[in-house]
C-alpha positions in Angstrom: 2.1 -23.6 2.0 0.8 -23.4 -1.5 3.5 -23.7 -4.1 3.6 -23.3 -7.9 6.4 -24.9 -10.0 8.5 -22.4 -12.0 9.1 -23.4 -15.6 12.5 -21.8 -15.9 14.6 -23.4 -13.2 14.5 -27.1 -12.5 13.2 -27.9 -9.0 12.5 -24.2 -8.3 9.2 -23.4 -6.6 7.2 -20.2 -6.3 6.0 -19.8 -2.7 2.6 -18.4 -1.9 2.6 -14.7 -1.5 0.4 -12.8 1.0 0.4 -9.0 0.9 -0.7 -6.1 3.2 -1.3 -2.7 1.7 -0.8 0.6 3.4 -2.3 3.5 1.3 -0.8 6.9 1.7 -2.4 10.3 1.5 -1.6 11.7 -1.9 0.3 15.0 -1.9 0.4 17.3 -4.9 3.0 16.1 -7.4 3.6 12.8 -5.6 3.3 9.6 -7.6 3.4 7.4 -4.4 0.1 5.5 -4.0 0.8 3.1 -1.2 3.4 0.9 0.7 3.1 -2.8 0.8 4.6 -5.7 2.8 4.7 -9.2 1.3 5.2 -12.5 3.0 6.7 -15.2 0.8 5.7 -18.7 1.8 5.3 -17.5 5.4 9.0 -17.7 5.9 10.4 -14.5 4.3 9.0 -10.9 4.5 9.7 -8.0 2.2 8.7 -4.7 3.7 8.8 -1.2 2.2 7.6 -2.1 -1.3 6.3 1.1 -2.8 3.5 1.4 -5.3 3.7 4.3 -7.7 1.3 5.8 -10.2 3.0 5.6 -13.7 1.8 6.3 -17.2 1.3 2.5 -17.6 -0.6 2.2 -14.4 0.4 1.2 -10.8 4.0 -0.1 -10.5 5.4 -2.0 -7.5 9.0 -0.9 -6.7 11.2 -3.1 -4.5 12.9 -1.7 -1.4 16.0 0.2 -2.4 18.8 2.4 -1.0 20.8 5.2 -2.6 24.4 4.2 -3.4 27.5 6.3 -3.4 27.1 6.7 -7.2 23.8 8.5 -6.6 21.7 5.7 -8.1 19.1 3.6 -6.3 19.8 -0.1 -5.9 17.3 -2.8 -4.9 17.9 -4.2 -1.5 16.1 -7.5 -2.3 14.5 -8.6 -5.5 13.1 -11.7 -7.2 15.7 -13.8 -9.0 13.5 -15.3 -11.6 10.9 -13.9 -14.1 8.2 -16.2 -12.6 8.8 -15.0 -9.0 8.9 -11.3 -10.2 5.6 -11.8 -12.0 4.1 -13.6 -8.9 5.2 -11.0 -6.5 4.3 -8.0 -8.6 0.9 -9.6 -9.5 0.1 -10.3 -5.8 1.1 -6.8 -4.7 -0.8 -5.0 -7.4 -3.8 -7.3 -7.0 -3.9 -6.6 -3.3 -3.6 -2.8 -4.0 -6.5 -2.9 -6.5 -8.6 -4.9 -4.0 -7.8 -2.5 -1.2 -8.7 0.5 -3.3 -12.1 -1.1 -4.2 -12.8 -1.6 -0.5 -11.2 1.6 0.7 -12.8 3.0 3.8 -12.2 6.5 5.0 -9.2 6.6 7.2 -9.4 7.7 10.8 -7.1 10.6 10.2 -9.4 11.7 7.3 -12.5 11.3 9.4 -11.0 13.5 12.2 -10.0 16.2 9.6 -13.5 16.2 8.2 -15.1 16.3 11.6 -12.9 19.3 12.5 -14.1 21.2 9.4 -17.8 20.5 10.0 -18.3 22.9 13.0 -16.7 25.8 11.1 -19.0 25.2 8.1 -22.2 24.9 10.2 -24.0 28.1 11.3 -23.8 28.6 15.0 -27.0 27.7 16.9 -28.2 29.7 19.9 -28.5 27.6 23.0 -31.3 28.6 25.4 -31.2 27.3 28.8 -34.7 26.1 29.9 -35.8 26.4 33.5 -35.2 23.1 35.4 -32.9 21.8 32.6 -29.5 20.5 33.7 
């Protein structure tokens, strides 16, 4: 496990962070770009991290739930500035890398393939003698 020393807390270490990105199909008016899962040091996982499109660029929001007061509260979050920067940097870095290498999704390919026959002119099929 790769560790980096945090400068703020004596003895605190920042574990390595590995991230998986799950892009979403953008809907009109939606700012949600993708979901992410992060593994911290290979011993703790944070799922349901949301990446939003904001005026300042992509933003990683930690998993949250709506409280009785109507406000959203983080379920888990980094406790130091250094860990927050490391986690957000890893998530946004993985998102940018995924977008650079984005391949068409299977769902998108199926939708495109379904549209193609309707857009092509119909061709007459002639049966030849002896053809099977």
